[in-house]
Steps between C-alpha positions, in 0.01 A plus 500: 500500500868567564517278811350209299743552213783513748382178655462321163845616400641366820327170445633472150844582624475217759387253234781603274757461778344164587519379145851618469605322823324183381686515169836507682395252764686316638827693507625343830473173685155386626438361847264206535385477863424139604298503827627156601829336584757362261423147384117518512277473198458876456871550509561216244241639253632859542852388424408290192280771349706797632808385313328483164298818563821689558633375171176613322522849659871548459556559874576279798213385717627479853318275742449642848352268759304661773331209689273505806139505615368270227621731232362828638827660592653485143162576339433805725851625427458468125168689508673799646781520246500760215258411227759527217541141394831451670349309796295193427353240724402135484126514541393149593194330635642483852588868539223660278202278569554307822703720724275814489207291606662350805613822669265733685689790354688437177802704421396536143204464264583230247279662232533870558866525593640311206493512117475149366742415217449128425461158655823304448415136589238280649669274755351174646493474880636185666470346840836361603613315812824388660589151370520361852126560531317157500262593222552424129173653382238755597252251670780369718604850585155595609480194726830612676361848551171380637668245735730757666422869405759641744789306353532689152596841390489671157744775393397795287643813336358707787179595672229582254690371203343266237687195640360578848147545373521184292584317822209663674266408216639142496425466876154650459421277206625177650406557865865475616727709717876583474736753659582786267860620498559810300828590327631788295444325177453152370879442451567497878179296555624235250839494675331413830277247333809317366651515841188362667423812710153502330329210326288676239518792266230631257728625225513567123674266261796720392658523851424142601571316181886485538450351852241254368733396223775441763252302713555737791128570526195299384202644307152373586273710283504786248258786422484478120242447223663165421799293618834670438745372247774541759305306761291258313448264804368775726128545499324841488301613802182445294599136436558457872158636589597856593383718213495812712881480513543447126579853385850593355652834599577800283825702501509831333668840460382842611624859551402778742169656415541808285770358277455646156287278264768510218758362745254228612424410135874476427540274799203285397645459152839412642347237724312338212826487294680353801233235549497409127875415511543124489773502757284692744202274434717194561646648823154568638349167388791308652380647833162344439346847427314625195588847332184707493543855371198726503397858398518758772119498523478120518755488781329775690168308480682183620631682806158638577323167458758306704475768781129448519540122492726499800285744685224239478731221615630697802141565601395137446781352716434764763865608500584746783658797321846597618594845631 
């Protein structure tokens, strides 16, 4: 029995140390890996919530952008970091539901390699075009695409990202074709949209909204349950006859798998407190997004369900998986 007693003693010691570490956590700054470029929706949400999260935890939350490959470079990097709560990652629909389904060999498992903390916000998607495009609404846009398919290009956050797959789903749903131009994030894609290098981007509201306000890009449709207060004249995809496109995106927070449960609970509590702050709520809603905190289990279930949904979509559109 001695080996068993020794084993139990070791287990209890580990639990005690884990509890002690959690009680002191955090005692140094926390890194928040954003697997997309500065200026995109993921980056905006991370900075809004990260600032308040740091105040709740009493430590700085340092944003670290690691863009590329539709979010897989930063996500794979974060998965391999120490599971101590000092490296977190933005776990979003693009990187944790879409991306692993479009590569023949994913660099990470979105369910097994991460510990879910909480969803942060639900974000409406938006179809935006360069103002020079001769289309004021979605029906007119579809006529342009069908008249000359080789003339138009859409930019995305990168191969396999949500914006890319939304473009593929749009083409499959409407029977149209466009050239896909991948970027290292939606920020660079939007810059080229404004410059006229591409004519279309399938984006999220937070990163596009300032450009929409400045009339530098034009919105044609939004993926939302109802018309947005910030864009009351823009129809939803469902209103425009494309219900398959009418799903807002989720943007959450995770840690490497194996992060101690007490640390995860402390982070979940801090997220809920941050998202209950009126200033944070206002900052998120001004972006056209909706704060949406969850329990760790709820967010884990959302990731798994969304992953299964996009697996079906990828199969339905007969998307050729990337190497």
